[in-house]
MARBA-3410 file (N, C-alpha, C, O; in Angstrom, 1 decimal):
110
0.9,-1.1,0.0,0.0,0.1,0.0,1.1,1.3,0.1,2.1,1.3,0.8 ~ 0.5,2.2,-0.9,1.3,3.4,-0.9,1.1,4.4,0.4,0.2,4.3,1.3 ~ 1.9,5.3,0.4,1.9,6.2,1.7,0.6,7.2,1.6,0.1,7.7,2.6 ~ 0.2,7.4,0.5,-1.2,8.2,0.3,-2.4,7.3,0.7,-3.3,7.8,1.4 ~ -2.4,6.1,0.4,-3.5,5.4,0.8,-3.6,5.1,2.3,-4.7,5.0,2.9
-2.4,4.9,2.8,-2.2,4.8,4.2,-2.7,6.1,5.1,-3.2,6.0,6.2 ~ -2.5,7.2,4.6,-2.8,8.3,5.2,-4.3,8.6,5.1,-5.0,9.2,6.0 ~ -4.9,8.2,3.8,-6.4,8.4,3.7,-7.1,7.4,4.6,-8.2,7.8,5.2 ~ -6.5,6.1,4.8,-7.2,5.2,5.6,-7.2,5.6,7.0,-8.2,5.5,7.7 ~ -6.1,6.1,7.4,-5.7,6.7,9.0,-6.8,7.8,9.0,-7.8,7.7,9.8
-6.8,8.7,8.1,-7.8,9.9,8.3,-9.3,9.5,8.3,-10.1,10.0,9.1 ~ -9.6,8.5,7.6,-11.0,8.0,7.6,-11.3,7.2,8.9,-12.4,7.4,9.4 ~ -10.5,6.5,9.5,-10.5,5.8,10.7,-10.7,6.8,11.9,-11.5,6.7,12.8 ~ -9.8,7.8,11.9,-9.9,8.9,13.0,-11.3,9.6,12.8,-11.9,9.9,13.8 ~ -11.6,9.8,11.6,-12.9,10.7,11.5,-14.1,9.7,11.9,-15.1,10.2,12.5
-14.1,8.6,11.7,-15.2,7.7,12.1,-15.2,7.5,13.8,-16.2,7.6,14.5 ~ -13.9,7.4,14.2,-13.9,7.4,15.7,-14.3,8.7,16.3,-15.0,8.7,17.4 ~ -13.9,9.7,15.8,-14.4,11.0,16.3,-15.9,11.3,16.2,-16.6,11.8,17.1 ~ -16.5,10.9,15.0,-17.9,11.0,14.8,-18.7,10.1,15.7,-19.9,10.3,16.1 ~ -18.1,8.9,16.1,-19.0,8.0,17.0,-18.8,8.5,18.3,-19.6,8.2,19.1
-17.9,9.2,18.6,-17.6,9.5,20.1,-18.2,10.9,20.4,-18.4,11.3,21.5 ~ -18.5,11.7,19.3,-19.0,13.0,19.6,-20.5,13.2,19.2,-20.8,14.3,18.8 ~ -21.3,12.1,19.4,-22.8,12.2,18.9,-23.5,12.9,20.1,-23.2,12.6,21.3 ~ -24.4,14.0,19.8,-24.9,14.7,20.9,-26.0,13.9,21.7,-26.5,12.9,21.3 ~ -26.3,14.5,22.8,-27.2,13.9,23.8,-28.5,14.5,23.5,-28.6,15.4,22.7
-29.7,13.8,24.1,-30.9,14.4,24.1,-31.0,15.8,24.9,-31.9,16.6,24.5 ~ -30.3,16.0,25.7,-30.1,17.3,26.5,-29.6,18.4,25.6,-30.1,19.6,25.6 ~ -28.6,18.0,24.8,-28.3,18.9,23.7,-29.3,19.2,22.6,-29.3,20.3,22.0 ~ -30.1,18.3,22.3,-31.3,18.5,21.6,-32.2,19.5,22.0,-32.7,20.3,21.2 ~ -32.7,19.5,23.5,-33.5,20.3,24.0,-32.7,21.7,24.1,-33.4,22.7,24.0
-31.6,21.8,24.3,-30.9,23.2,24.2,-30.8,23.7,22.7,-30.8,24.9,22.5 ~ -30.8,22.7,21.7,-30.8,23.3,20.3,-32.2,23.7,20.1,-32.3,24.8,19.5 ~ -33.2,22.9,20.4,-34.7,23.5,20.2,-34.8,24.9,20.9,-35.5,25.7,20.3 ~ -34.3,25.1,22.0,-34.5,26.4,22.7,-33.6,27.6,21.8,-34.1,28.7,21.6 ~ -32.5,27.2,21.5,-31.9,28.3,20.6,-32.4,28.4,19.2,-32.5,29.6,18.7
-32.7,27.3,18.5,-33.1,27.5,17.1,-34.5,27.8,16.9,-34.8,28.6,16.0 ~ -35.4,27.2,17.7,-36.9,27.3,17.5,-37.6,27.8,18.7,-38.8,27.7,18.8 ~ -36.8,28.5,19.5,-37.3,29.3,20.8,-38.4,28.5,21.5,-39.4,29.0,21.8 ~ -38.1,27.2,21.8,-39.0,26.2,22.5,-38.2,25.7,23.6,-37.2,25.0,23.4 ~ -38.6,26.0,24.9,-38.0,25.6,26.0,-38.7,24.3,26.6,-39.8,24.4,27.2
-38.0,23.2,26.4,-38.7,21.9,26.8,-38.1,21.4,28.1,-36.9,21.5,28.4 ~ -39.0,20.8,29.0,-38.6,20.3,30.1,-39.7,18.9,30.3,-40.9,19.0,30.6 ~ -39.0,17.8,30.1,-39.9,16.6,30.2,-40.7,16.5,28.9,-40.2,16.5,27.8 ~ -42.1,16.4,29.1,-43.1,16.3,28.0,-43.7,17.6,27.8,-44.6,17.7,27.0 ~ -43.3,18.7,28.3,-43.9,20.1,28.2,-43.0,21.0,27.5,-41.8,21.0,27.8
-43.4,21.9,26.7,-42.8,22.8,26.1,-43.4,24.1,26.0,-44.6,24.3,25.7 ~ -42.5,25.3,26.2,-43.0,26.5,26.0,-42.5,27.2,24.9,-41.3,27.4,24.8 ~ -43.5,27.7,24.0,-43.2,28.6,23.0,-43.9,29.9,22.8,-45.0,30.1,22.5 ~ -43.0,30.9,23.2,-43.5,32.2,23.5,-44.7,32.3,24.7,-44.2,32.2,25.8 ~ -45.8,32.5,24.5,-46.8,32.4,25.6,-47.7,31.2,25.7,-48.4,30.9,26.7
-47.5,30.4,24.5,-48.3,29.1,24.6,-47.5,28.0,25.0,-46.3,28.0,24.8 ~ -48.2,27.1,25.7,-47.6,25.7,26.1,-48.0,24.6,25.1,-49.1,24.5,24.5 ~ -46.9,23.8,24.9,-47.1,22.6,24.0,-46.7,21.4,24.8,-46.1,21.4,25.9 ~ -47.3,20.3,24.2,-47.1,18.9,25.0,-46.3,18.2,23.8,-46.4,18.5,22.6 ~ -45.5,17.2,24.3,-44.8,16.4,23.4,-45.7,15.2,23.0,-46.0,14.3,23.9
-46.2,15.1,21.8,-47.0,14.0,21.5,-46.1,12.7,21.1,-46.5,11.5,21.3 ~ -45.0,13.1,20.6,-44.2,11.9,20.0,-42.6,12.3,20.2,-42.2,13.5,19.8 ~ -41.9,11.5,20.6,-40.5,11.7,20.6,-39.7,10.4,20.2,-40.0,9.3,20.6 ~ -38.7,10.6,19.3,-38.1,9.4,18.8,-36.7,9.6,18.7,-36.5,10.7,18.0 ~ -35.7,8.9,19.1,-34.3,9.0,19.0,-33.8,7.8,18.3,-34.1,6.7,18.7
-33.0,8.0,17.1,-32.5,6.9,16.6,-31.0,7.2,16.5,-30.4,8.2,15.9 ~ -30.3,6.1,17.3,-28.9,6.2,17.3,-28.3,5.4,16.4,-28.5,4.2,16.4 ~ -27.6,6.0,15.5,-26.8,5.4,14.3,-25.4,5.3,15.0,-25.0,5.9,16.0 ~ -24.5,4.5,14.1,-23.1,4.6,14.6,-22.4,5.8,14.7,-21.6,6.1,15.6 ~ -22.7,6.6,13.6,-21.9,7.9,13.4,-22.8,9.1,13.7,-22.2,10.1,14.1
-24.0,9.1,13.7,-25.0,10.3,13.8,-26.3,9.9,14.7,-26.6,8.7,14.8 ~ -26.9,10.8,15.2,-28.2,10.7,15.9,-29.2,11.4,15.0,-29.0,12.4,14.2 ~ -30.5,10.8,15.1,-31.6,11.5,14.6,-32.6,11.7,15.5,-33.2,10.7,15.9 ~ -33.1,12.8,16.0,-34.1,12.9,16.8,-35.4,13.8,16.3,-35.3,14.8,15.6 ~ -36.5,13.3,16.6,-37.7,13.6,16.1,-38.7,13.9,17.4,-38.9,13.2,18.4
-39.2,15.2,17.2,-40.2,15.6,18.3,-41.3,16.1,17.5,-41.1,16.7,16.4 ~ -42.6,15.6,17.9,-43.9,16.2,17.5,-44.5,17.0,18.7,-44.7,16.4,19.8 ~ -44.8,18.2,18.6,-45.3,19.0,19.7,-47.0,19.4,19.2,-47.3,19.6,18.1 ~ -47.7,19.5,20.3,-49.1,19.8,20.0,-49.4,21.0,21.0,-49.2,20.9,22.2 ~ -50.0,22.1,20.5,-50.3,23.3,21.3,-51.7,23.1,21.7,-52.4,22.2,21.4
-52.1,24.2,22.5,-53.6,24.2,23.0,-54.7,24.2,22.0,-55.9,23.9,22.4 ~ -54.4,24.5,20.7,-55.4,24.5,19.7,-55.4,23.3,18.9,-56.1,23.2,17.9 ~ -54.5,22.3,19.4,-54.4,21.0,18.7,-53.8,21.1,17.4,-54.1,20.2,16.5 ~ -52.9,22.0,17.2,-52.0,22.2,16.0,-50.7,21.6,16.3,-50.1,21.9,17.3 ~ -50.2,20.7,15.4,-49.0,19.9,15.6,-47.8,20.6,14.9,-47.9,21.3,13.9
-46.8,20.4,15.4,-45.4,20.8,14.8,-44.4,19.7,14.8,-44.3,19.0,15.8 ~ -43.7,19.4,13.7,-42.8,18.4,13.7,-41.6,19.0,13.4,-41.4,19.9,12.5 ~ -40.6,18.6,14.3,-39.1,19.0,14.4,-38.1,18.0,14.3,-38.1,17.2,15.3 ~ -37.3,17.7,13.3,-36.4,16.7,13.2,-34.9,17.3,13.1,-34.7,18.2,12.3 ~ -34.0,16.8,13.9,-32.6,17.3,13.9,-31.6,16.1,13.8,-31.8,15.1,14.4
-30.6,16.3,13.0,-29.5,15.4,12.9,-28.3,15.8,13.6,-27.8,16.9,13.4 ~ -27.9,14.9,14.6,-26.8,15.1,15.6,-25.5,14.5,15.0,-25.3,13.3,14.8 ~ -24.6,15.5,14.8,-23.3,15.0,14.5,-22.2,16.0,15.0,-22.5,17.2,14.9 ~ -21.1,15.5,15.4,-20.0,16.3,16.0,-20.3,17.2,17.0,-19.9,18.3,17.1 ~ -21.3,16.7,18.0,-21.8,17.4,19.2,-22.7,18.5,19.0,-22.8,19.3,19.9
-23.4,18.6,17.8,-24.4,19.6,17.4,-25.4,19.1,16.7,-25.3,18.1,16.1 ~ -26.5,19.8,16.6,-27.6,19.2,15.7,-27.8,20.3,14.4,-27.6,21.5,14.6 ~ -28.1,19.7,13.3,-28.6,20.3,12.1,-29.9,20.1,11.8,-30.4,19.0,12.0 ~ -30.5,21.1,11.4,-32.0,21.1,11.1,-32.1,20.1,10.0,-31.3,20.2,9.0 ~ -33.2,19.1,10.0,-33.4,18.2,8.9,-34.8,18.5,8.5,-35.0,18.6,7.3
-35.8,18.7,9.2,-37.1,18.9,8.9,-37.8,19.8,9.9,-37.6,19.7,11.1 ~ -38.6,20.8,9.4,-39.3,21.7,10.3,-40.7,21.6,9.6,-40.7,21.8,8.4 ~ -41.9,21.4,10.2,-43.3,21.4,9.7,-44.2,22.0,10.6,-44.7,21.1,11.3 ~ -44.5,23.2,10.7,-45.4,23.7,11.7,-46.7,23.5,11.5,-47.5,23.9,12.4 ~ -47.1,23.0,10.4,-48.6,22.4,10.3,-48.7,20.9,10.0,-49.5,20.4,9.2
-47.9,20.2,10.7,-47.7,18.9,10.6,-49.1,18.2,10.9,-49.7,18.4,11.9 ~ -49.5,17.3,10.0,-50.6,16.3,10.3,-50.3,14.9,9.9,-49.9,14.8,8.8 ~ -50.5,13.9,10.7,-50.0,12.6,10.4,-51.2,11.9,9.5,-50.9,11.0,8.8 ~ -52.4,12.4,9.5,-53.5,12.0,8.8,-54.0,12.8,7.7,-53.9,14.1,7.9 ~ -54.4,12.2,6.6,-55.2,13.1,5.8,-56.6,12.9,6.1,-57.1,11.8,6.1
-57.4,14.1,6.3,-58.7,13.8,6.8,-59.6,14.0,5.6,-60.0,15.1,5.1 ~ -60.0,12.7,5.2,-60.7,12.5,3.9,-62.1,12.9,4.1,-62.8,13.1,3.1 ~ -62.7,13.0,5.4,-63.9,13.3,5.6,-64.3,14.7,5.1,-65.5,15.0,4.9 ~ -63.4,15.6,5.0,-63.6,17.0,4.6,-63.8,17.1,2.9,-64.2,18.1,2.3 ~ -63.5,15.9,2.2,-63.7,16.0,0.7,-64.9,15.3,0.3,-65.2,15.2,-0.9
END
């Protein structure tokens, strides 16, 4: 094997080790929600501005190199919001944000 290939292989192995050791925690996700989307969450209750929201669904997918965290919030008017973040290198990146999320298509209206 040439020196270039050994360096590339070593760099890839080091990157994989760093990525797997620096996956963010659910507490980091809550801090990210507070800073990015102005939602302070404690347990299953969140505050957004003057309104309160409850966590309807929370899902954490731990992969080898990244985390994917999904939260569905519902406010007092029963409107749902979907927020998905991808965790890598100790921080979260927005993946999906849908403030009018509906898991069902209401066919009774048609």
